[in-house]
N, CA, C and O atoms as a GROMACS GRO file, in nm:
protein
  228
    1MET      N    1  -0.494   0.826   1.693
    1MET     CA    2  -0.367   0.807   1.737
    1MET      C    3  -0.306   0.705   1.542
    1MET      O    4  -0.383   0.662   1.457
    2ILE      N    5  -0.201   0.703   1.540
    2ILE     CA    6  -0.152   0.617   1.412
    2ILE      C    7  -0.112   0.523   1.439
    2ILE      O    8  -0.007   0.540   1.503
    3ASN      N    9  -0.151   0.360   1.418
    3ASN     CA   10  -0.075   0.272   1.406
    3ASN      C   11   0.012   0.202   1.336
    3ASN      O   12  -0.003   0.101   1.268
    4TYR      N   13   0.121   0.278   1.365
    4TYR     CA   14   0.266   0.202   1.301
    4TYR      C   15   0.294   0.066   1.253
    4TYR      O   16   0.330   0.022   1.143
    5ILE      N   17   0.266   0.009   1.371
    5ILE     CA   18   0.306  -0.141   1.335
    5ILE      C   19   0.233  -0.178   1.166
    5ILE      O   20   0.274  -0.201   1.052
    6MET      N   21   0.051  -0.158   1.266
    6MET     CA   22  -0.053  -0.193   1.123
    6MET      C   23  -0.016  -0.112   0.978
    6MET      O   24  -0.089  -0.133   0.881
    7LEU      N   25   0.067  -0.044   0.969
    7LEU     CA   26   0.081   0.049   0.876
    7LEU      C   27   0.194  -0.017   0.804
    7LEU      O   28   0.170  -0.035   0.684
    8TYR      N   29   0.259  -0.041   0.827
    8TYR     CA   30   0.362  -0.100   0.778
    8TYR      C   31   0.356  -0.199   0.734
    8TYR      O   32   0.395  -0.203   0.618
    9LYS      N   33   0.302  -0.346   0.799
    9LYS     CA   34   0.231  -0.478   0.801
    9LYS      C   35   0.153  -0.420   0.692
    9LYS      O   36   0.172  -0.506   0.606
   10ILE      N   37   0.054  -0.305   0.619
   10ILE     CA   38  -0.036  -0.274   0.494
   10ILE      C   39   0.094  -0.229   0.432
   10ILE      O   40   0.146  -0.341   0.424
   11ARG      N   41   0.174  -0.156   0.389
   11ARG     CA   42   0.253  -0.098   0.323
   11ARG      C   43   0.346  -0.199   0.285
   11ARG      O   44   0.410  -0.161   0.187
   12LYS      N   45   0.379  -0.319   0.326
   12LYS     CA   46   0.486  -0.475   0.283
   12LYS      C   47   0.326  -0.513   0.194
   12LYS      O   48   0.326  -0.547   0.076
   13LYS      N   49   0.272  -0.508   0.229
   13LYS     CA   50   0.186  -0.613   0.175
   13LYS      C   51   0.103  -0.550   0.019
   13LYS      O   52   0.074  -0.615  -0.081
   14VAL      N   53   0.081  -0.402   0.046
   14VAL     CA   54   0.130  -0.350  -0.115
   14VAL      C   55   0.148  -0.407  -0.183
   14VAL      O   56   0.104  -0.490  -0.263
   15LYS      N   57   0.313  -0.298  -0.111
   15LYS     CA   58   0.488  -0.361  -0.200
   15LYS      C   59   0.479  -0.453  -0.239
   15LYS      O   60   0.472  -0.460  -0.362
   16LYS      N   61   0.473  -0.575  -0.159
   16LYS     CA   62   0.443  -0.731  -0.236
   16LYS      C   63   0.363  -0.748  -0.338
   16LYS      O   64   0.394  -0.818  -0.434
   17ILE      N   65   0.237  -0.676  -0.326
   17ILE     CA   66   0.182  -0.696  -0.463
   17ILE      C   67   0.170  -0.661  -0.579
   17ILE      O   68   0.147  -0.727  -0.680
   18LEU      N   69   0.198  -0.470  -0.552
   18LEU     CA   70   0.286  -0.438  -0.688
   18LEU      C   71   0.416  -0.480  -0.756
   18LEU      O   72   0.455  -0.450  -0.869
   19LYS      N   73   0.464  -0.543  -0.679
   19LYS     CA   74   0.609  -0.586  -0.756
   19LYS      C   75   0.599  -0.725  -0.835
   19LYS      O   76   0.680  -0.769  -0.916
   20GLU      N   77   0.446  -0.798  -0.778
   20GLU     CA   78   0.384  -0.918  -0.822
   20GLU      C   79   0.362  -0.832  -0.951
   20GLU      O   80   0.450  -0.788  -1.024
   21LYS      N   81   0.236  -0.818  -0.962
   21LYS     CA   82   0.229  -0.717  -1.077
   21LYS      C   83   0.258  -0.654  -1.180
   21LYS      O   84   0.210  -0.640  -1.292
   22ILE      N   85   0.367  -0.610  -1.109
   22ILE     CA   86   0.520  -0.557  -1.231
   22ILE      C   87   0.507  -0.690  -1.302
   22ILE      O   88   0.449  -0.714  -1.407
   23PHE      N   89   0.575  -0.774  -1.222
   23PHE     CA   90   0.663  -0.931  -1.233
   23PHE      C   91   0.592  -0.968  -1.410
   23PHE      O   92   0.636  -0.979  -1.525
   24GLU      N   93   0.459  -0.975  -1.340
   24GLU     CA   94   0.364  -1.117  -1.456
   24GLU      C   95   0.308  -0.964  -1.552
   24GLU      O   96   0.190  -0.964  -1.584
   25GLU      N   97   0.400  -0.830  -1.598
   25GLU     CA   98   0.349  -0.766  -1.628
   25GLU      C   99   0.200  -0.679  -1.643
   25GLU      O  100   0.164  -0.614  -1.742
   26GLU      N  101   0.126  -0.697  -1.516
   26GLU     CA  102  -0.046  -0.653  -1.530
   26GLU      C  103   0.044  -0.431  -1.496
   26GLU      O  104  -0.038  -0.339  -1.497
   27LEU      N  105   0.127  -0.412  -1.484
   27LEU     CA  106   0.142  -0.270  -1.392
   27LEU      C  107   0.246  -0.211  -1.487
   27LEU      O  108   0.358  -0.261  -1.484
   28ALA      N  109   0.230  -0.144  -1.542
   28ALA     CA  110   0.242  -0.088  -1.641
   28ALA      C  111   0.391   0.020  -1.551
   28ALA      O  112   0.353   0.033  -1.435
   29THR      N  113   0.500   0.076  -1.563
   29THR     CA  114   0.636   0.080  -1.517
   29THR      C  115   0.728   0.191  -1.576
   29THR      O  116   0.744   0.177  -1.697
   30THR      N  117   0.785   0.283  -1.529
   30THR     CA  118   0.876   0.362  -1.575
   30THR      C  119   1.009   0.362  -1.564
   30THR      O  120   1.014   0.254  -1.505
   31PRO      N  121   1.139   0.400  -1.573
   31PRO     CA  122   1.309   0.424  -1.501
   31PRO      C  123   1.254   0.487  -1.384
   31PRO      O  124   1.322   0.493  -1.282
   32THR      N  125   1.099   0.550  -1.390
   32THR     CA  126   1.132   0.693  -1.305
   32THR      C  127   1.030   0.613  -1.196
   32THR      O  128   1.034   0.653  -1.080
   33SER      N  129   0.973   0.543  -1.217
   33SER     CA  130   0.891   0.459  -1.157
   33SER      C  131   0.919   0.491  -1.009
   33SER      O  132   1.025   0.553  -1.008
   34CYS      N  133   0.870   0.478  -0.879
   34CYS     CA  134   0.873   0.471  -0.747
   34CYS      C  135   0.787   0.419  -0.678
   34CYS      O  136   0.680   0.470  -0.645
   35ILE      N  137   0.853   0.250  -0.637
   35ILE     CA  138   0.742   0.185  -0.577
   35ILE      C  139   0.675   0.176  -0.446
   35ILE      O  140   0.557   0.172  -0.409
   36GLY      N  141   0.792   0.175  -0.388
   36GLY     CA  142   0.776   0.204  -0.255
   36GLY      C  143   0.724   0.363  -0.260
   36GLY      O  144   0.724   0.402  -0.144
   37CYS      N  145   0.671   0.489  -0.365
   37CYS     CA  146   0.598   0.581  -0.334
   37CYS      C  147   0.453   0.554  -0.331
   37CYS      O  148   0.385   0.573  -0.230
   38VAL      N  149   0.399   0.504  -0.458
   38VAL     CA  150   0.332   0.442  -0.454
   38VAL      C  151   0.280   0.361  -0.308
   38VAL      O  152   0.240   0.403  -0.199
   39ALA      N  153   0.296   0.254  -0.353
   39ALA     CA  154   0.271   0.162  -0.209
   39ALA      C  155   0.257   0.252  -0.066
   39ALA      O  156   0.241   0.199   0.044
   40ASP      N  157   0.262   0.365  -0.081
   40ASP     CA  158   0.299   0.400   0.038
   40ASP      C  159   0.194   0.513   0.089
   40ASP      O  160   0.178   0.559   0.202
   41ASP      N  161   0.124   0.543  -0.038
   41ASP     CA  162  -0.027   0.633  -0.124
   41ASP      C  163  -0.162   0.565  -0.077
   41ASP      O  164  -0.275   0.605  -0.053
   42ILE      N  165  -0.095   0.440  -0.074
   42ILE     CA  166  -0.192   0.328  -0.134
   42ILE      C  167  -0.226   0.252   0.016
   42ILE      O  168  -0.339   0.216   0.048
   43SER      N  169  -0.121   0.239   0.090
   43SER     CA  170  -0.116   0.212   0.262
   43SER      C  171  -0.166   0.286   0.327
   43SER      O  172  -0.238   0.235   0.413
   44TRP      N  173  -0.153   0.484   0.325
   44TRP     CA  174  -0.276   0.531   0.351
   44TRP      C  175  -0.345   0.540   0.360
   44TRP      O  176  -0.405   0.514   0.464
   45GLU      N  177  -0.400   0.589   0.252
   45GLU     CA  178  -0.525   0.477   0.183
   45GLU      C  179  -0.593   0.362   0.280
   45GLU      O  180  -0.664   0.395   0.374
   46ILE      N  181  -0.574   0.270   0.258
   46ILE     CA  182  -0.632   0.186   0.318
   46ILE      C  183  -0.627   0.180   0.447
   46ILE      O  184  -0.737   0.172   0.502
   47TYR      N  185  -0.516   0.181   0.526
   47TYR     CA  186  -0.521   0.256   0.676
   47TYR      C  187  -0.646   0.307   0.686
   47TYR      O  188  -0.740   0.233   0.716
   48TYR      N  189  -0.664   0.450   0.660
   48TYR     CA  190  -0.824   0.536   0.678
   48TYR      C  191  -0.895   0.464   0.630
   48TYR      O  192  -0.947   0.560   0.572
   49LEU      N  193  -0.944   0.394   0.600
   49LEU     CA  194  -1.034   0.326   0.507
   49LEU      C  195  -1.085   0.259   0.645
   49LEU      O  196  -1.203   0.273   0.676
   50LEU      N  197  -0.964   0.158   0.761
   50LEU     CA  198  -1.013   0.058   0.828
   50LEU      C  199  -1.008   0.131   0.911
   50LEU      O  200  -1.114   0.126   0.973
   51LYS      N  201  -0.935   0.209   0.956
   51LYS     CA  202  -0.942   0.331   1.066
   51LYS      C  203  -1.125   0.391   1.085
   51LYS      O  204  -1.190   0.386   1.189
   52GLU      N  205  -1.170   0.442   0.953
   52GLU     CA  206  -1.255   0.473   0.969
   52GLU      C  207  -1.386   0.299   1.016
   52GLU      O  208  -1.435   0.285   1.128
   53LYS      N  209  -1.411   0.193   0.893
   53LYS     CA  210  -1.442   0.161   0.946
   53LYS      C  211  -1.464   0.082   1.118
   53LYS      O  212  -1.552   0.005   1.158
   54ASN      N  213  -1.382   0.123   1.168
   54ASN     CA  214  -1.328   0.040   1.297
   54ASN      C  215  -1.364   0.155   1.383
   54ASN      O  216  -1.353   0.130   1.503
   55GLU      N  217  -1.399   0.258   1.358
   55GLU     CA  218  -1.471   0.333   1.488
   55GLU      C  219  -1.618   0.367   1.430
   55GLU      O  220  -1.700   0.431   1.497
   56LYS      N  221  -1.644   0.317   1.299
   56LYS     CA  222  -1.822   0.336   1.304
   56LYS      C  223  -1.894   0.217   1.393
   56LYS      O  224  -2.010   0.221   1.432
   57ASP      N  225  -1.756   0.062   1.426
   57ASP     CA  226  -1.787  -0.070   1.400
   57ASP      C  227  -1.839   0.018   1.628
   57ASP      O  228  -1.890  -0.055   1.713
   0.00000   0.00000   0.00000
């Protein structure tokens, strides 16, 4: 079962990190860049990695 609260918290933190990196010019963007889309993709990957880790323990 998907824990949407955990996924939301991960996404919020990832989005904050991405915005900081863009502000510090450590991450390049284009006018059509979708920060939310990138944050969603990264968040899902982190979520599944954490879920796999918890299942192994």
